[in-house]
N, CA, C, O and the ligand as a Tripos MOL2 file, in Angstrom:
@<TRIPOS>MOLECULE
protein
  297   295    75     0     0
PROTEIN
NO_CHARGES

@<TRIPOS>ATOM
      1 N          25.2610    5.7380   15.3880 N.3       1 MET1
      2 CA         24.2790    5.0680   14.2320 C.3       1 MET1
      3 C          22.6980    5.4410   14.6290 C.2       1 MET1
      4 O          21.8080    5.3110   13.7880 O.2       1 MET1
      5 N          22.4620    5.8560   15.8140 N.am      2 THR2
      6 CA         21.0890    6.2300   16.2530 C.3       2 THR2
      7 C          20.8840    7.3090   15.6170 C.2       2 THR2
      8 O          19.7050    7.5730   15.3800 O.2       2 THR2
      9 N          21.8660    8.1950   15.1780 N.am      3 ASP3
     10 CA         21.4310    9.4160   14.4610 C.3       3 ASP3
     11 C          20.7030    9.2420   13.1600 C.2       3 ASP3
     12 O          19.7030    9.9250   12.9380 O.2       3 ASP3
     13 N          21.1870    8.2850   12.2030 N.am      4 VAL4
     14 CA         20.5620    7.8920   11.1980 C.3       4 VAL4
     15 C          19.0660    7.3590   11.1180 C.2       4 VAL4
     16 O          18.1990    7.6040   10.2790 O.2       4 VAL4
     17 N          19.0320    6.5430   12.2660 N.am      5 PHE5
     18 CA         17.4690    6.2810   12.5170 C.3       5 PHE5
     19 C          16.6660    7.3100   13.0470 C.2       5 PHE5
     20 O          15.4500    7.2390   12.8640 O.2       5 PHE5
     21 N          17.1540    8.2740   13.6880 N.am      6 ASP6
     22 CA         16.3350    9.3960   14.4680 C.3       6 ASP6
     23 C          15.9720   10.2470   13.1710 C.2       6 ASP6
     24 O          14.9080   10.8640   13.1140 O.2       6 ASP6
     25 N          16.7450   10.2530   12.3050 N.am      7 ARG7
     26 CA         16.7170   11.0450   10.9800 C.3       7 ARG7
     27 C          15.6930   10.4110   10.1310 C.2       7 ARG7
     28 O          14.7200   10.9830    9.6400 O.2       7 ARG7
     29 N          15.9850    9.2810   10.0210 N.am      8 ALA8
     30 CA         14.8340    8.4060    9.2620 C.3       8 ALA8
     31 C          13.3980    8.5640    9.7200 C.2       8 ALA8
     32 O          12.5770    8.8900    8.8640 O.2       8 ALA8
     33 N          13.0240    8.3850   10.8800 N.am      9 SER9
     34 CA         11.7360    8.4020   11.5730 C.3       9 SER9
     35 C          11.3910    9.7530   11.6150 C.2       9 SER9
     36 O          10.1870    9.9970   11.5510 O.2       9 SER9
     37 N          12.3570   10.9100   11.7310 N.am     10 GLU10
     38 CA         11.8110   12.1160   11.4900 C.3      10 GLU10
     39 C          11.2970   12.5770   10.2580 C.2      10 GLU10
     40 O          10.3850   13.3900   10.1070 O.2      10 GLU10
     41 N          12.0550   11.9040    9.2490 N.am     11 ARG11
     42 CA         11.5570   12.1090    7.6640 C.3      11 ARG11
     43 C          10.3730   11.5010    7.8050 C.2      11 ARG11
     44 O           9.4660   12.3320    7.7570 O.2      11 ARG11
     45 N           9.9640   10.3160    7.9710 N.am     12 GLU12
     46 CA          8.9610    9.4580    8.0590 C.3      12 GLU12
     47 C           7.7480   10.1440    8.4700 C.2      12 GLU12
     48 O           6.7080   10.1000    7.8120 O.2      12 GLU12
     49 N           7.8990   10.8340    9.6570 N.am     13 GLN13
     50 CA          6.9170   11.7630   10.5390 C.3      13 GLN13
     51 C           6.4440   13.1060    9.2940 C.2      13 GLN13
     52 O           5.2920   13.3960    8.9690 O.2      13 GLN13
     53 N           7.5210   13.6380    8.8680 N.am     14 GLU14
     54 CA          7.3110   14.5620    8.0930 C.3      14 GLU14
     55 C           6.3770   14.2470    6.7560 C.2      14 GLU14
     56 O           5.4780   14.9700    6.3270 O.2      14 GLU14
     57 N           6.8470   12.9100    6.1810 N.am     15 LEU15
     58 CA          6.0380   12.4770    4.8980 C.3      15 LEU15
     59 C           4.4240   12.2500    5.3120 C.2      15 LEU15
     60 O           3.4280   12.4640    4.6210 O.2      15 LEU15
     61 N           4.5140   11.7810    6.5750 N.am     16 ARG16
     62 CA          3.0180   11.1650    6.9160 C.3      16 ARG16
     63 C           2.3340   12.6130    7.1280 C.2      16 ARG16
     64 O           1.2160   12.7030    6.6190 O.2      16 ARG16
     65 N           2.8160   13.7580    7.7920 N.am     17 ASP17
     66 CA          2.2530   14.8140    7.7800 C.3      17 ASP17
     67 C           1.7900   15.5980    6.3400 C.2      17 ASP17
     68 O           0.6570   16.0460    6.1630 O.2      17 ASP17
     69 N           2.5520   15.6480    5.6570 N.am     18 ASP18
     70 CA          2.6910   15.9260    4.2600 C.3      18 ASP18
     71 C           1.1510   15.4690    3.7030 C.2      18 ASP18
     72 O           0.2080   16.2130    3.4350 O.2      18 ASP18
     73 N           1.2120   14.2120    3.6350 N.am     19 ALA19
     74 CA          0.1140   13.2470    3.1660 C.3      19 ALA19
     75 C          -1.1100   13.7460    3.8630 C.2      19 ALA19
     76 O          -2.1610   13.8970    3.2400 O.2      19 ALA19
     77 N          -0.9990   14.0120    5.1750 N.am     20 LEU20
     78 CA         -2.2780   14.1000    5.8100 C.3      20 LEU20
     79 C          -2.8180   15.4880    5.3000 C.2      20 LEU20
     80 O          -4.0050   15.6190    5.0000 O.2      20 LEU20
     81 N          -1.7480   16.7070    5.1930 N.am     21 GLN21
     82 CA         -2.2410   18.0120    5.1130 C.3      21 GLN21
     83 C          -2.7950   17.9160    3.6110 C.2      21 GLN21
     84 O          -3.8420   18.5010    3.3340 O.2      21 GLN21
     85 N          -2.0710   17.1500    2.5980 N.am     22 ASP22
     86 CA         -2.4620   16.9700    1.1580 C.3      22 ASP22
     87 C          -3.8110   16.5680    1.1510 C.2      22 ASP22
     88 O          -4.5440   17.1350    0.3400 O.2      22 ASP22
     89 N          -4.3660   15.5710    2.0050 N.am     23 GLN23
     90 CA         -5.7830   14.9830    1.9200 C.3      23 GLN23
     91 C          -6.6900   16.1780    2.1820 C.2      23 GLN23
     92 O          -7.6400   16.5930    1.5180 O.2      23 GLN23
     93 N          -6.0940   16.6810    3.4590 N.am     24 ARG24
     94 CA         -7.1510   17.8000    3.9230 C.3      24 ARG24
     95 C          -7.3630   18.8700    2.6700 C.2      24 ARG24
     96 O          -8.4800   19.2160    2.2870 O.2      24 ARG24
     97 N          -6.1950   19.3120    2.1280 N.am     25 ARG25
     98 CA         -6.4020   20.2680    0.9770 C.3      25 ARG25
     99 C          -7.0790   19.6920   -0.0420 C.2      25 ARG25
    100 O          -7.6490   20.4940   -0.7820 O.2      25 ARG25
    101 N          -7.1890   18.5640   -0.3020 N.am     26 ARG26
    102 CA         -7.9820   18.0330   -1.4920 C.3      26 ARG26
    103 C          -9.4700   17.8790   -1.0110 C.2      26 ARG26
    104 O         -10.3870   17.9010   -1.8320 O.2      26 ARG26
    105 N          -9.7110   17.7110    0.4460 N.am     27 ALA27
    106 CA        -10.6770   17.6950    0.8930 C.3      27 ALA27
    107 C         -11.4790   19.0160    1.1070 C.2      27 ALA27
    108 O         -12.6740   19.0550    1.3990 O.2      27 ALA27
    109 N         -10.6620   20.0900    0.9240 N.am     28 GLY28
    110 CA        -11.2520   21.7240    1.2100 C.3      28 GLY28
    111 C         -11.3710   21.8130    2.6940 C.2      28 GLY28
    112 O         -12.2060   22.5960    3.1480 O.2      28 GLY28
    113 N         -10.5050   20.9780    3.6450 N.am     29 LEU29
    114 CA        -10.5730   21.3010    5.0520 C.3      29 LEU29
    115 C          -9.4810   22.1210    5.6120 C.2      29 LEU29
    116 O          -9.3930   22.4300    6.8010 O.2      29 LEU29
    117 N          -8.4550   22.5340    4.4500 N.am     30 ALA30
    118 CA         -7.1440   23.1340    5.0020 C.3      30 ALA30
    119 C          -7.5470   24.3690    5.7370 C.2      30 ALA30
    120 O          -8.2750   25.2120    5.2150 O.2      30 ALA30
    121 N          -6.9960   24.4960    7.1530 N.am     31 GLY31
    122 CA         -7.0510   25.7430    7.8160 C.3      31 GLY31
    123 C          -8.3040   25.8080    8.4660 C.2      31 GLY31
    124 O          -8.6270   26.8680    9.0040 O.2      31 GLY31
    125 N          -9.2580   24.5650    8.5040 N.am     32 LYS32
    126 CA        -10.2680   24.7550    9.0690 C.3      32 LYS32
    127 C         -10.1290   24.4490   10.6970 C.2      32 LYS32
    128 O          -9.0990   23.8710   11.0440 O.2      32 LYS32
    129 N         -10.9970   24.7630   11.6060 N.am     33 THR33
    130 CA        -10.6780   24.6030   12.9440 C.3      33 THR33
    131 C         -12.1340   23.6620   13.3120 C.2      33 THR33
    132 O         -12.9340   23.3600   12.4260 O.2      33 THR33
    133 N         -12.2840   23.3310   14.5360 N.am     34 TYR34
    134 CA        -13.3490   22.4720   15.1040 C.3      34 TYR34
    135 C         -14.5570   23.2200   15.0900 C.2      34 TYR34
    136 O         -15.6680   22.6920   15.0440 O.2      34 TYR34
    137 N         -14.3210   24.6270   15.1340 N.am     35 THR35
    138 CA        -15.5700   25.5310   15.1300 C.3      35 THR35
    139 C         -16.2570   25.6530   13.9810 C.2      35 THR35
    140 O         -17.3840   26.1320   13.8570 O.2      35 THR35
    141 N         -15.3640   25.0880   12.9050 N.am     36 ASP36
    142 CA        -15.8070   25.3750   11.2430 C.3      36 ASP36
    143 C         -16.9220   23.7980   11.0880 C.2      36 ASP36
    144 O         -17.8610   23.6610   10.3030 O.2      36 ASP36
    145 N         -16.5050   22.9740   11.9220 N.am     37 SER37
    146 CA        -17.2910   21.5010   11.7870 C.3      37 SER37
    147 C         -18.6900   21.9360   11.8020 C.2      37 SER37
    148 O         -19.0060   22.9530   12.4190 O.2      37 SER37
    149 N         -19.6190   21.1740   11.1100 N.am     38 ALA38
    150 CA        -21.0450   21.3080   11.0260 C.3      38 ALA38
    151 C         -21.5740   20.5160   12.1900 C.2      38 ALA38
    152 O         -21.0620   19.4340   12.4770 O.2      38 ALA38
    153 N         -22.5600   21.0080   12.8570 N.am     39 ARG39
    154 CA        -23.3350   20.3070   13.7670 C.3      39 ARG39
    155 C         -24.3000   19.2420   13.5380 C.2      39 ARG39
    156 O         -24.6900   18.3360   14.2750 O.2      39 ARG39
    157 N         -24.6180   19.5890   12.2460 N.am     40 GLU40
    158 CA        -25.2600   18.3660   11.4730 C.3      40 GLU40
    159 C         -24.9990   18.1010   10.0860 C.2      40 GLU40
    160 O         -24.7500   19.0440    9.3360 O.2      40 GLU40
    161 N         -25.0300   16.8930    9.6550 N.am     41 CYS41
    162 CA        -24.6550   16.4310    8.3430 C.3      41 CYS41
    163 C         -25.3480   17.0920    7.2830 C.2      41 CYS41
    164 O         -26.5750   17.0600    7.1890 O.2      41 CYS41
    165 N         -24.5500   17.7310    6.4300 N.am     42 HIS42
    166 CA        -25.1080   18.7690    5.2680 C.3      42 HIS42
    167 C         -25.9470   17.5440    4.2730 C.2      42 HIS42
    168 O         -26.7320   17.9320    3.4080 O.2      42 HIS42
    169 N         -25.7900   16.6100    4.4100 N.am     43 VAL43
    170 CA        -26.4780   15.6000    3.5930 C.3      43 VAL43
    171 C         -27.8170   14.9980    4.0380 C.2      43 VAL43
    172 O         -28.8600   15.0340    3.3860 O.2      43 VAL43
    173 N         -27.6380   14.4480    5.2260 N.am     44 CYS44
    174 CA        -29.0300   13.6980    5.8450 C.3      44 CYS44
    175 C         -29.3810   14.5080    7.1620 C.2      44 CYS44
    176 O         -30.2470   14.0330    7.8970 O.2      44 CYS44
    177 N         -28.7620   15.7060    7.5080 N.am     45 ASP45
    178 CA        -29.1480   16.5170    8.6320 C.3      45 ASP45
    179 C         -29.3570   15.6520   10.1030 C.2      45 ASP45
    180 O         -30.1690   15.9070   10.9920 O.2      45 ASP45
    181 N         -28.3930   14.5940   10.0560 N.am     46 GLU46
    182 CA        -28.0950   13.7710   11.3600 C.3      46 GLU46
    183 C         -27.2430   14.5580   12.0560 C.2      46 GLU46
    184 O         -26.3640   15.0410   11.3410 O.2      46 GLU46
    185 N         -27.1850   14.9090   13.3960 N.am     47 PRO47
    186 CA        -26.0360   15.2530   14.1440 C.3      47 PRO47
    187 C         -24.8530   14.6870   14.0740 C.2      47 PRO47
    188 O         -24.7940   13.4580   14.0730 O.2      47 PRO47
    189 N         -23.8590   15.3480   14.0130 N.am     48 ILE48
    190 CA        -22.4980   15.1040   13.6950 C.3      48 ILE48
    191 C         -21.9170   14.8920   15.2930 C.2      48 ILE48
    192 O         -21.7580   15.8820   16.0070 O.2      48 ILE48
    193 N         -21.6280   13.5740   15.7690 N.am     49 PRO49
    194 CA        -20.7880   13.5580   16.9930 C.3      49 PRO49
    195 C         -19.8650   14.4070   17.3330 C.2      49 PRO49
    196 O         -19.1200   14.8140   16.4400 O.2      49 PRO49
    197 N         -19.6830   14.8910   18.7220 N.am     50 ASP50
    198 CA        -18.7510   16.0470   18.8960 C.3      50 ASP50
    199 C         -17.2710   15.3850   18.5310 C.2      50 ASP50
    200 O         -16.4060   16.0640   17.9790 O.2      50 ASP50
    201 N         -17.0560   13.9430   18.9060 N.am     51 ALA51
    202 CA        -15.5600   13.4380   18.6010 C.3      51 ALA51
    203 C         -15.3780   13.6260   17.3550 C.2      51 ALA51
    204 O         -14.2820   14.0530   16.9920 O.2      51 ALA51
    205 N         -16.3740   13.3630   16.4240 N.am     52 ARG52
    206 CA        -16.0620   13.3970   14.8530 C.3      52 ARG52
    207 C         -15.5890   14.8390   14.4040 C.2      52 ARG52
    208 O         -14.6080   15.0820   13.7010 O.2      52 ARG52
    209 N         -16.5750   15.8440   15.0090 N.am     53 ARG53
    210 CA        -16.2530   17.3090   14.7790 C.3      53 ARG53
    211 C         -14.8960   17.6690   15.2400 C.2      53 ARG53
    212 O         -14.2430   18.4180   14.5140 O.2      53 ARG53
    213 N         -14.4590   17.3050   16.1750 N.am     54 ARG54
    214 CA        -13.1000   17.5940   16.6910 C.3      54 ARG54
    215 C         -12.0040   16.7300   15.9780 C.2      54 ARG54
    216 O         -10.9340   17.2250   15.6210 O.2      54 ARG54
    217 N         -12.2950   15.5450   15.8100 N.am     55 ALA55
    218 CA        -11.3580   14.7190   14.9570 C.3      55 ALA55
    219 C         -10.9360   15.3430   13.5730 C.2      55 ALA55
    220 O          -9.7760   15.2920   13.1650 O.2      55 ALA55
    221 N         -12.0270   15.9670   12.8470 N.am     56 ILE56
    222 CA        -11.9610   16.3330   11.4900 C.3      56 ILE56
    223 C         -12.4460   17.9510   11.5190 C.2      56 ILE56
    224 O         -13.6000   18.2620   11.2220 O.2      56 ILE56
    225 N         -11.5580   18.8170   11.8610 N.am     57 PRO57
    226 CA        -12.1350   19.9580   11.7800 C.3      57 PRO57
    227 C         -12.3600   20.4350   10.5220 C.2      57 PRO57
    228 O         -11.5450   20.2990    9.6100 O.2      57 PRO57
    229 N         -13.7800   21.1770   10.3760 N.am     58 GLY58
    230 CA        -14.4110   21.4170    9.2350 C.3      58 GLY58
    231 C         -15.1480   20.4340    8.5080 C.2      58 GLY58
    232 O         -15.5220   20.6380    7.3530 O.2      58 GLY58
    233 N         -15.3920   19.2850    9.1860 N.am     59 VAL59
    234 CA        -16.2150   18.2760    8.7410 C.3      59 VAL59
    235 C         -17.4930   18.9160    8.4480 C.2      59 VAL59
    236 O         -17.8720   19.9500    8.9980 O.2      59 VAL59
    237 N         -18.1210   18.2920    7.5950 N.am     60 GLN60
    238 CA        -19.7740   18.4270    6.8510 C.3      60 GLN60
    239 C         -20.7890   17.4350    6.9270 C.2      60 GLN60
    240 O         -21.9980   17.6650    6.9150 O.2      60 GLN60
    241 N         -20.1850   16.2070    7.0130 N.am     61 THR61
    242 CA        -20.8530   15.1010    6.7970 C.3      61 THR61
    243 C         -20.7460   14.0970    7.9110 C.2      61 THR61
    244 O         -19.7120   14.0130    8.5750 O.2      61 THR61
    245 N         -21.6980   13.4040    8.1090 N.am     62 CYS62
    246 CA        -21.5960   12.4050    9.1200 C.3      62 CYS62
    247 C         -20.8060   11.0750    8.7580 C.2      62 CYS62
    248 O         -20.5030   11.1270    7.5660 O.2      62 CYS62
    249 N         -20.4640   10.1700    9.2190 N.am     63 VAL63
    250 CA        -19.7620    8.9800    8.8700 C.3      63 VAL63
    251 C         -20.1170    8.0950    7.7650 C.2      63 VAL63
    252 O         -19.3310    7.4960    7.0310 O.2      63 VAL63
    253 N         -21.4760    8.0810    7.7290 N.am     64 ASP64
    254 CA        -22.0990    7.4380    6.7680 C.3      64 ASP64
    255 C         -22.2440    8.1040    5.4440 C.2      64 ASP64
    256 O         -22.2020    7.3850    4.4460 O.2      64 ASP64
    257 N         -22.3900    9.2500    5.3250 N.am     65 CYS65
    258 CA        -22.6220   10.2940    4.0350 C.3      65 CYS65
    259 C         -21.1570   10.1630    3.6730 C.2      65 CYS65
    260 O         -20.7990    9.6580    2.6090 O.2      65 CYS65
    261 N         -20.3530   10.6110    4.5460 N.am     66 GLN66
    262 CA        -18.7970   10.4620    4.0610 C.3      66 GLN66
    263 C         -18.5210    9.3580    3.4070 C.2      66 GLN66
    264 O         -18.0180    9.5480    2.2990 O.2      66 GLN66
    265 N         -18.7190    8.0100    3.7980 N.am     67 ALA67
    266 CA        -18.5200    6.9440    3.2880 C.3      67 ALA67
    267 C         -19.0960    6.7690    1.6880 C.2      67 ALA67
    268 O         -18.5470    6.2270    0.7280 O.2      67 ALA67
    269 N         -20.2280    7.3470    1.7740 N.am     68 GLU68
    270 CA        -20.9490    7.4050    0.4500 C.3      68 GLU68
    271 C         -20.3130    8.2720   -0.4210 C.2      68 GLU68
    272 O         -20.2150    7.9160   -1.5950 O.2      68 GLU68
    273 N         -19.7970    9.4940   -0.0270 N.am     69 VAL69
    274 CA        -19.1610   10.2470   -0.8270 C.3      69 VAL69
    275 C         -17.9590    9.7480   -1.3020 C.2      69 VAL69
    276 O         -17.6400   10.0300   -2.4570 O.2      69 VAL69
    277 N         -17.2210    9.0430   -0.6060 N.am     70 GLU70
    278 CA        -15.8030    8.4180   -0.8760 C.3      70 GLU70
    279 C         -16.2510    7.4390   -1.9180 C.2      70 GLU70
    280 O         -15.6720    7.3360   -3.0000 O.2      70 GLU70
    281 N         -17.1410    6.8270   -1.6240 N.am     71 ARG71
    282 CA        -17.4870    5.7410   -2.7580 C.3      71 ARG71
    283 C         -17.6130    6.2970   -4.0730 C.2      71 ARG71
    284 O         -17.1690    5.7660   -5.0910 O.2      71 ARG71
    285 N         -18.1560    7.2490   -4.0250 N.am     72 ALA72
    286 CA        -18.5380    8.0270   -5.4780 C.3      72 ALA72
    287 C         -17.3410    8.6260   -5.9740 C.2      72 ALA72
    288 O         -17.2610    8.9080   -7.1690 O.2      72 ALA72
    289 N         -16.4570    8.8370   -5.2280 N.am     73 LEU73
    290 CA        -15.1850    9.4670   -5.7920 C.3      73 LEU73
    291 C         -14.2510    8.4740   -6.8780 C.2      73 LEU73
    292 O         -14.3650    7.2550   -6.7540 O.2      73 LEU73
    293 N         -13.5920    8.8750   -7.6370 N.am     74 PRO74
    294 CA        -13.0610    7.8960   -8.7140 C.3      74 PRO74
    295 C         -11.8400    7.2390   -7.8770 C.2      74 PRO74
    296 O         -11.1310    6.3750   -8.3950 O.2      74 PRO74
    297 ZN        -25.1950   12.1660    6.8990 Zn       75 ZN75
@<TRIPOS>BOND
     1     1     2 1
     2     2     3 1
     3     3     4 2
     4     3     5 am
     5     5     6 1
     6     6     7 1
     7     7     8 2
     8     7     9 am
     9     9    10 1
    10    10    11 1
    11    11    12 2
    12    11    13 am
    13    13    14 1
    14    14    15 1
    15    15    16 2
    16    15    17 am
    17    17    18 1
    18    18    19 1
    19    19    20 2
    20    19    21 am
    21    21    22 1
    22    22    23 1
    23    23    24 2
    24    23    25 am
    25    25    26 1
    26    26    27 1
    27    27    28 2
    28    27    29 am
    29    29    30 1
    30    30    31 1
    31    31    32 2
    32    31    33 am
    33    33    34 1
    34    34    35 1
    35    35    36 2
    36    35    37 am
    37    37    38 1
    38    38    39 1
    39    39    40 2
    40    39    41 am
    41    41    42 1
    42    42    43 1
    43    43    44 2
    44    43    45 am
    45    45    46 1
    46    46    47 1
    47    47    48 2
    48    47    49 am
    49    49    50 1
    50    50    51 1
    51    51    52 2
    52    51    53 am
    53    53    54 1
    54    54    55 1
    55    55    56 2
    56    55    57 am
    57    57    58 1
    58    58    59 1
    59    59    60 2
    60    59    61 am
    61    61    62 1
    62    62    63 1
    63    63    64 2
    64    63    65 am
    65    65    66 1
    66    66    67 1
    67    67    68 2
    68    67    69 am
    69    69    70 1
    70    70    71 1
    71    71    72 2
    72    71    73 am
    73    73    74 1
    74    74    75 1
    75    75    76 2
    76    75    77 am
    77    77    78 1
    78    78    79 1
    79    79    80 2
    80    79    81 am
    81    81    82 1
    82    82    83 1
    83    83    84 2
    84    83    85 am
    85    85    86 1
    86    86    87 1
    87    87    88 2
    88    87    89 am
    89    89    90 1
    90    90    91 1
    91    91    92 2
    92    91    93 am
    93    93    94 1
    94    94    95 1
    95    95    96 2
    96    95    97 am
    97    97    98 1
    98    98    99 1
    99    99   100 2
   100    99   101 am
   101   101   102 1
   102   102   103 1
   103   103   104 2
   104   103   105 am
   105   105   106 1
   106   106   107 1
   107   107   108 2
   108   107   109 am
   109   109   110 1
   110   110   111 1
   111   111   112 2
   112   111   113 am
   113   113   114 1
   114   114   115 1
   115   115   116 2
   116   115   117 am
   117   117   118 1
   118   118   119 1
   119   119   120 2
   120   119   121 am
   121   121   122 1
   122   122   123 1
   123   123   124 2
   124   123   125 am
   125   125   126 1
   126   126   127 1
   127   127   128 2
   128   127   129 am
   129   129   130 1
   130   130   131 1
   131   131   132 2
   132   131   133 am
   133   133   134 1
   134   134   135 1
   135   135   136 2
   136   135   137 am
   137   137   138 1
   138   138   139 1
   139   139   140 2
   140   139   141 am
   141   141   142 1
   142   142   143 1
   143   143   144 2
   144   143   145 am
   145   145   146 1
   146   146   147 1
   147   147   148 2
   148   147   149 am
   149   149   150 1
   150   150   151 1
   151   151   152 2
   152   151   153 am
   153   153   154 1
   154   154   155 1
   155   155   156 2
   156   155   157 am
   157   157   158 1
   158   158   159 1
   159   159   160 2
   160   159   161 am
   161   161   162 1
   162   162   163 1
   163   163   164 2
   164   163   165 am
   165   165   166 1
   166   166   167 1
   167   167   168 2
   168   167   169 am
   169   169   170 1
   170   170   171 1
   171   171   172 2
   172   171   173 am
   173   173   174 1
   174   174   175 1
   175   175   176 2
   176   175   177 am
   177   177   178 1
   178   178   179 1
   179   179   180 2
   180   179   181 am
   181   181   182 1
   182   182   183 1
   183   183   184 2
   184   183   185 am
   185   185   186 1
   186   186   187 1
   187   187   188 2
   188   187   189 am
   189   189   190 1
   190   190   191 1
   191   191   192 2
   192   191   193 am
   193   193   194 1
   194   194   195 1
   195   195   196 2
   196   195   197 am
   197   197   198 1
   198   198   199 1
   199   199   200 2
   200   199   201 am
   201   201   202 1
   202   202   203 1
   203   203   204 2
   204   203   205 am
   205   205   206 1
   206   206   207 1
   207   207   208 2
   208   207   209 am
   209   209   210 1
   210   210   211 1
   211   211   212 2
   212   211   213 am
   213   213   214 1
   214   214   215 1
   215   215   216 2
   216   215   217 am
   217   217   218 1
   218   218   219 1
   219   219   220 2
   220   219   221 am
   221   221   222 1
   222   222   223 1
   223   223   224 2
   224   223   225 am
   225   225   226 1
   226   226   227 1
   227   227   228 2
   228   227   229 am
   229   229   230 1
   230   230   231 1
   231   231   232 2
   232   231   233 am
   233   233   234 1
   234   234   235 1
   235   235   236 2
   236   235   237 am
   237   237   238 1
   238   238   239 1
   239   239   240 2
   240   239   241 am
   241   241   242 1
   242   242   243 1
   243   243   244 2
   244   243   245 am
   245   245   246 1
   246   246   247 1
   247   247   248 2
   248   247   249 am
   249   249   250 1
   250   250   251 1
   251   251   252 2
   252   251   253 am
   253   253   254 1
   254   254   255 1
   255   255   256 2
   256   255   257 am
   257   257   258 1
   258   258   259 1
   259   259   260 2
   260   259   261 am
   261   261   262 1
   262   262   263 1
   263   263   264 2
   264   263   265 am
   265   265   266 1
   266   266   267 1
   267   267   268 2
   268   267   269 am
   269   269   270 1
   270   270   271 1
   271   271   272 2
   272   271   273 am
   273   273   274 1
   274   274   275 1
   275   275   276 2
   276   275   277 am
   277   277   278 1
   278   278   279 1
   279   279   280 2
   280   279   281 am
   281   281   282 1
   282   282   283 1
   283   283   284 2
   284   283   285 am
   285   285   286 1
   286   286   287 1
   287   287   288 2
   288   287   289 am
   289   289   290 1
   290   290   291 1
   291   291   292 2
   292   291   293 am
   293   293   294 1
   294   294   295 1
   295   295   296 2
@<TRIPOS>SUBSTRUCTURE
     1 MET1         2 RESIDUE 1 A MET
     2 THR2         6 RESIDUE 1 A THR
     3 ASP3        10 RESIDUE 1 A ASP
     4 VAL4        14 RESIDUE 1 A VAL
     5 PHE5        18 RESIDUE 1 A PHE
     6 ASP6        22 RESIDUE 1 A ASP
     7 ARG7        26 RESIDUE 1 A ARG
     8 ALA8        30 RESIDUE 1 A ALA
     9 SER9        34 RESIDUE 1 A SER
    10 GLU10       38 RESIDUE 1 A GLU
    11 ARG11       42 RESIDUE 1 A ARG
    12 GLU12       46 RESIDUE 1 A GLU
    13 GLN13       50 RESIDUE 1 A GLN
    14 GLU14       54 RESIDUE 1 A GLU
    15 LEU15       58 RESIDUE 1 A LEU
    16 ARG16       62 RESIDUE 1 A ARG
    17 ASP17       66 RESIDUE 1 A ASP
    18 ASP18       70 RESIDUE 1 A ASP
    19 ALA19       74 RESIDUE 1 A ALA
    20 LEU20       78 RESIDUE 1 A LEU
    21 GLN21       82 RESIDUE 1 A GLN
    22 ASP22       86 RESIDUE 1 A ASP
    23 GLN23       90 RESIDUE 1 A GLN
    24 ARG24       94 RESIDUE 1 A ARG
    25 ARG25       98 RESIDUE 1 A ARG
    26 ARG26      102 RESIDUE 1 A ARG
    27 ALA27      106 RESIDUE 1 A ALA
    28 GLY28      110 RESIDUE 1 A GLY
    29 LEU29      114 RESIDUE 1 A LEU
    30 ALA30      118 RESIDUE 1 A ALA
    31 GLY31      122 RESIDUE 1 A GLY
    32 LYS32      126 RESIDUE 1 A LYS
    33 THR33      130 RESIDUE 1 A THR
    34 TYR34      134 RESIDUE 1 A TYR
    35 THR35      138 RESIDUE 1 A THR
    36 ASP36      142 RESIDUE 1 A ASP
    37 SER37      146 RESIDUE 1 A SER
    38 ALA38      150 RESIDUE 1 A ALA
    39 ARG39      154 RESIDUE 1 A ARG
    40 GLU40      158 RESIDUE 1 A GLU
    41 CYS41      162 RESIDUE 1 A CYS
    42 HIS42      166 RESIDUE 1 A HIS
    43 VAL43      170 RESIDUE 1 A VAL
    44 CYS44      174 RESIDUE 1 A CYS
    45 ASP45      178 RESIDUE 1 A ASP
    46 GLU46      182 RESIDUE 1 A GLU
    47 PRO47      186 RESIDUE 1 A PRO
    48 ILE48      190 RESIDUE 1 A ILE
    49 PRO49      194 RESIDUE 1 A PRO
    50 ASP50      198 RESIDUE 1 A ASP
    51 ALA51      202 RESIDUE 1 A ALA
    52 ARG52      206 RESIDUE 1 A ARG
    53 ARG53      210 RESIDUE 1 A ARG
    54 ARG54      214 RESIDUE 1 A ARG
    55 ALA55      218 RESIDUE 1 A ALA
    56 ILE56      222 RESIDUE 1 A ILE
    57 PRO57      226 RESIDUE 1 A PRO
    58 GLY58      230 RESIDUE 1 A GLY
    59 VAL59      234 RESIDUE 1 A VAL
    60 GLN60      238 RESIDUE 1 A GLN
    61 THR61      242 RESIDUE 1 A THR
    62 CYS62      246 RESIDUE 1 A CYS
    63 VAL63      250 RESIDUE 1 A VAL
    64 ASP64      254 RESIDUE 1 A ASP
    65 CYS65      258 RESIDUE 1 A CYS
    66 GLN66      262 RESIDUE 1 A GLN
    67 ALA67      266 RESIDUE 1 A ALA
    68 GLU68      270 RESIDUE 1 A GLU
    69 VAL69      274 RESIDUE 1 A VAL
    70 GLU70      278 RESIDUE 1 A GLU
    71 ARG71      282 RESIDUE 1 A ARG
    72 ALA72      286 RESIDUE 1 A ALA
    73 LEU73      290 RESIDUE 1 A LEU
    74 PRO74      294 RESIDUE 1 A PRO
    75 ZN75       297 GROUP 0 **** ****
């Protein structure tokens, strides 16, 4: 019986990974690494914290500007 649950949670993990990759592709961040992350926000020129640059490889904006960008999206 545990097999079924194992497979279910494996599948769930796959779906989560897929969704994450999809999101990164849409954001144009697919294949980016930590070193592609901008040191300063491209919108307001504020420094981007190292933790954020590592957490979102290829990130180009600070948290505040990202929130603005996401609000502007449909
Ligand atoms: Zn900014």
